[in-house]
C-alpha positions in Angstrom: 43.8 -13.6 37.3 41.8 -13.7 40.6 42.6 -17.3 41.0 46.3 -16.7 40.3 46.3 -13.9 42.9 44.7 -16.3 45.5 47.9 -18.3 45.4 49.8 -15.3 46.8 47.2 -14.8 49.6 47.1 -18.4 50.9 49.9 -20.0 52.9 51.9 -22.8 51.2 52.6 -23.5 47.6 49.7 -25.7 46.6 45.9 -25.5 47.1 42.7 -27.3 46.2 39.8 -25.8 44.3 37.7 -25.4 47.5 40.4 -23.3 49.2 40.8 -21.1 46.2 37.1 -20.7 45.9 36.8 -19.6 49.5 39.6 -17.1 49.0 38.2 -15.6 45.8 34.5 -15.8 46.5 34.0 -17.9 43.3 32.1 -21.1 43.0 34.2 -24.2 43.4 33.1 -25.5 40.0 34.2 -22.3 38.4 37.6 -22.4 40.1 38.0 -26.0 39.0 37.3 -25.1 35.3 39.8 -22.1 35.5 42.5 -24.4 36.9 41.9 -27.0 34.2 42.0 -24.3 31.5 45.4 -23.1 32.8 47.1 -26.5 32.7 47.9 -26.5 28.9 49.7 -23.2 29.2 51.3 -24.4 32.5 49.9 -21.4 34.3 48.8 -24.0 36.8 50.3 -27.4 37.4 48.5 -30.3 39.1 50.0 -31.7 42.2 48.4 -35.0 43.3 46.0 -35.5 44.9 43.7 -32.9 43.5 45.8 -29.9 44.3 47.4 -27.2 42.2 50.3 -24.7 42.2 51.5 -21.9 40.0 53.6 -23.1 37.1 56.2 -21.9 34.7 53.6 -20.2 32.6 52.8 -17.8 35.4 56.5 -17.2 36.0 57.0 -16.4 32.3 54.4 -13.7 32.6 56.1 -12.3 35.7 59.6 -12.3 34.0 58.3 -10.5 31.0 56.8 -7.8 33.2 60.0 -7.5 35.3 62.1 -7.1 32.1 60.4 -3.8 31.4 61.7 -2.2 34.7 64.7 0.2 34.6 68.3 -1.0 34.2 71.5 0.3 35.7 71.7 3.2 33.3 68.7 4.6 35.1 69.4 3.6 38.6 73.1 4.3 38.8 72.7 8.2 39.0 70.3 7.8 42.0 72.8 5.5 43.8 75.8 7.7 43.0 74.0 10.7 44.5 73.0 8.8 47.6 76.6 7.6 48.0 77.9 11.1 47.8 75.3 12.6 50.2 75.9 10.0 52.9 79.5 9.2 52.0 78.7 5.5 52.1 78.3 2.4 50.0 74.9 2.6 48.2 73.2 -0.5 46.8 70.0 -1.4 45.0 68.7 -4.9 45.8 65.9 -6.7 44.0 63.7 -9.5 45.1 64.5 -12.9 43.7 61.8 -15.5 44.5 63.5 -18.6 43.1 63.9 -21.3 45.7 62.3 -19.0 48.3 62.4 -15.3 48.7 66.0 -13.9 48.5 67.6 -10.7 47.3 70.0 -10.1 44.4 72.3 -7.1 43.9 71.0 -5.1 40.9 73.3 -2.0 41.1 75.7 -0.3 43.4 77.7 2.9 44.0 80.5 2.0 46.4 81.9 5.5 46.8 85.3 5.3 48.6 84.5 1.8 49.7 84.5 -1.6 48.0 83.2 -5.1 48.6 86.6 -6.1 50.1 86.0 -3.5 52.8 83.1 -5.5 54.1 85.6 -8.1 55.4 83.6 -11.2 54.1 84.9 -14.1 52.2 83.4 -14.7 48.8 81.1 -17.5 50.2 80.1 -15.3 53.1 79.4 -12.4 50.8 77.1 -14.5 48.6 75.2 -15.9 51.7 74.8 -12.6 53.5 74.0 -10.8 50.3 71.2 -13.1 49.3 69.6 -13.7 52.7 66.6 -11.6 53.7 67.3 -12.5 57.4 70.3 -10.2 57.4 70.4 -6.4 57.1 68.2 -3.4 56.8 67.5 -4.1 53.1 66.4 -7.7 53.9 63.8 -6.6 56.4 62.6 -3.8 54.1 61.9 -6.4 51.4 60.5 -9.0 53.8 58.1 -6.4 55.3 56.4 -5.9 51.9 56.1 -9.6 50.9 52.9 -11.6 51.0 52.5 -13.1 54.5 53.1 -16.7 53.2 56.4 -15.7 51.6 57.5 -13.6 54.6 56.9 -16.6 56.9 59.1 -18.8 54.8 62.1 -16.5 55.4 62.3 -17.7 59.0 62.8 -21.3 57.7 66.1 -20.2 56.1 69.1 -20.5 58.4 71.2 -17.5 59.2 74.2 -17.4 56.8 77.8 -17.6 57.9 79.3 -14.2 58.1 76.2 -12.5 59.7 77.3 -9.9 62.2 76.7 -9.7 65.9 73.8 -7.3 65.5 71.6 -9.7 63.3 68.1 -10.5 64.6 68.4 -14.1 65.6 65.0 -14.6 67.2 62.0 -15.1 65.0 59.7 -13.0 67.2 62.1 -10.0 67.1 62.4 -10.3 63.3 58.6 -10.5 62.7 58.0 -7.6 65.1 60.5 -5.5 63.1 58.6 -6.0 59.9 55.5 -4.1 61.2 57.8 -1.3 62.3 59.4 -1.1 58.8 55.9 -0.8 57.2 54.9 1.9 59.6 58.1 4.0 59.4 59.0 3.4 55.8 62.7 2.4 56.4 64.9 0.1 58.4 68.1 0.6 60.3 70.8 -2.1 61.0 73.6 -2.0 63.4 76.5 -4.4 62.7 74.4 -7.0 61.0 77.6 -7.1 58.9 80.3 -6.8 61.5 81.7 -3.3 61.7 79.0 -1.8 59.4 75.7 0.0 59.9 73.0 0.5 57.3 69.8 2.3 56.4 67.4 0.9 53.8 64.1 1.9 52.2 61.7 0.1 49.9 61.4 0.3 46.2 57.9 -0.5 45.2 56.2 -1.4 41.9 52.6 -0.5 42.6 51.7 -2.6 45.6 54.4 -5.2 44.9 57.9 -4.9 46.3 60.6 -4.5 43.6 63.5 -4.4 46.1 65.3 -2.1 48.5 67.8 0.7 48.3 70.4 0.7 51.1 73.4 2.7 52.2 76.2 1.1 54.4 78.9 2.9 56.3 81.4 1.8 58.9 79.8 1.8 62.3 82.5 4.1 63.7 81.7 6.7 60.9 77.9 6.4 60.9 76.5 9.5 62.7 74.5 9.0 65.8 71.9 11.3 64.4 70.5 9.3 61.5 68.3 12.1 60.2 70.4 12.7 57.1 71.0 9.0 56.1 67.3 8.2 56.7 66.1 11.2 54.7 68.6 10.6 51.8 67.8 6.8 51.6 64.0 7.2 51.7 64.2 9.9 49.1 66.3 7.6 46.9 63.7 4.8 47.5 60.9 7.2 46.5 62.7 8.3 43.3 63.5 4.7 42.3 59.9 3.7 43.0 58.7 6.4 40.5 61.3 5.2 38.0 60.3 1.6 38.3 56.6 2.5 38.0 57.3 4.6 34.9 56.6 7.9 36.4 58.4 11.2 36.1 61.4 11.9 38.4 60.7 15.1 40.4 64.1 15.2 42.1 67.0 17.0 40.5 70.2 14.9 40.5 72.6 17.8 40.0 75.0 18.7 42.9 
């Protein structure tokens, strides 16, 4: 497991035994034997010359673990309350690492709005929705990824349909991630044209599960964001407890 974890610490997808040994503090010979023992199960796959990457066996373990997290029957009441409190469009996004880190919509409570209100074509909605370069929820997820995965986000082009408020410069985007980690939330202004958003992380231990966000037309989002921030971070904390299998201390009535 220590060798598997080292792949998340080091930049790039593939590494040699000596790199992994340095990262783990293990002897190079020991690391080599571990890598060889994981090839039959495809936990590791060999990439010539003499390098290795995580394989489908490691992904299978991860998928089995993620399958035990709550479904929409558990998350929907939290989103519906957030939507009512803020009078906005509440969404729960989850991390999708396939083909590079992206997000996927897990659940939503649109309130009085709908996806059509966002003013995006179907293609734009897919692109903007999946990209971690766009929106408060994208930055919240990116801020809690391993450094190597976070860096790869900047290699992805901005999708068509991104609004005028999107962070186009890499230095600005990277600086914002530290701020997200410090403050525990992110705010977006017209990263989807005409809409503002607040988002907070949903964690599974020290791994990011996704982000909860609430969107509202820019003209209706209050200047004082105290209520949207408090409501969204509370929803993120509640979902974090539910994802982690803990008890929910927050009443949902009212």
